C-alpha positions in Angstrom: 13.4 52.1 2.2 16.9 50.6 2.1 18.3 47.3 0.8 20.7 44.9 2.4 24.0 44.5 0.4 22.7 41.1 -1.0 19.4 42.6 -2.0 21.1 45.6 -3.6 23.4 43.4 -5.7 20.4 41.3 -6.8 18.5 44.4 -7.8 21.4 45.7 -9.9 21.8 42.3 -11.6 18.1 42.1 -12.4 18.1 45.7 -13.7 21.1 44.9 -15.9 19.2 41.8 -17.3 15.6 43.2 -17.5 15.9 47.0 -17.7 14.0 49.5 -15.4 12.3 47.8 -12.4 9.8 48.6 -9.7 8.6 46.9 -6.5 5.0 46.5 -5.5 3.8 45.4 -2.1 0.4 44.0 -3.0 -1.0 42.9 0.4 -3.3 40.6 -1.5 -3.4 37.0 -2.6 -0.7 34.7 -3.7 2.4 36.4 -2.3 0.7 38.3 0.4 2.8 41.4 1.3 6.0 40.1 -0.3 7.7 42.7 -2.4 7.2 41.8 -6.1 10.0 42.9 -8.4 8.7 43.6 -11.8 9.8 45.2 -15.1 8.4 48.7 -15.2 7.1 48.2 -18.7 5.1 45.1 -17.5 3.2 46.6 -14.6 0.6 49.4 -14.8 0.5 51.5 -11.7 -3.1 51.7 -10.5 -5.0 54.9 -9.5 -5.0 53.8 -5.9 -1.3 52.8 -5.8 0.9 55.0 -3.6 4.7 55.3 -4.1 6.3 54.6 -0.7 9.8 55.6 -1.8 12.5 53.9 -3.8 15.2 51.4 -3.3 18.4 51.2 -5.5 16.7 53.7 -7.9 13.6 51.5 -8.3 10.2 53.0 -7.2 8.4 51.0 -4.5 4.5 51.1 -4.6 1.7 49.7 -2.5 -2.1 49.9 -2.8 -3.6 52.7 -0.8 -5.0 50.4 1.9 -1.6 48.7 2.3 0.4 51.9 2.1 -1.0 53.2 5.4 0.3 50.1 7.2 3.9 51.0 6.1 4.0 54.7 7.0 5.3 54.3 10.6 8.0 51.8 9.7 11.6 51.7 8.4 11.6 49.1 5.7 14.6 47.1 4.7 14.5 45.0 1.5 16.3 41.7 1.9 16.8 38.4 0.1 16.3 34.9 1.3 16.9 31.5 -0.3 13.9 29.6 -1.7 12.0 31.3 -4.4 9.0 29.1 -4.9 6.3 30.0 -7.4 6.1 33.7 -7.9 5.6 36.4 -10.6 8.6 38.3 -9.1 11.7 38.3 -11.3 14.1 37.0 -8.7 12.1 33.7 -8.3 13.9 32.2 -11.3 17.1 32.4 -9.4 15.7 30.4 -6.4 15.5 33.4 -4.1 12.9 35.9 -3.0 12.8 39.4 -1.8 11.3 40.1 1.7 10.5 43.3 3.5 11.8 43.6 7.0 10.3 46.3 9.1 11.0 48.1 12.3 8.8 50.7 14.0 10.2 54.2 13.3 11.2 56.3 16.3 8.7 59.1 17.1 9.5 62.6 15.9 
């Protein structure tokens, strides 16, 4: 997983403000599959969560059922304007993280 320059800068700023972070792709209600940026101390990794990788030094997790959907894709974390209601840390800044994916080349 990689981050766009804008996303990388936001991650660094959030980490400076909140300490160690993680991302979780829930695939569930509310935010759907939007990457949720959370303080590591505030989120308990579940027994069925799978680490997909890391971005800017932050681990990225998804539930086991969701994780299989991401295995064949290159994922880029990006930021768009318009935060809306969210538990994700960046929402307070009026922005939100999104995951952009592209099918990985075979081999």
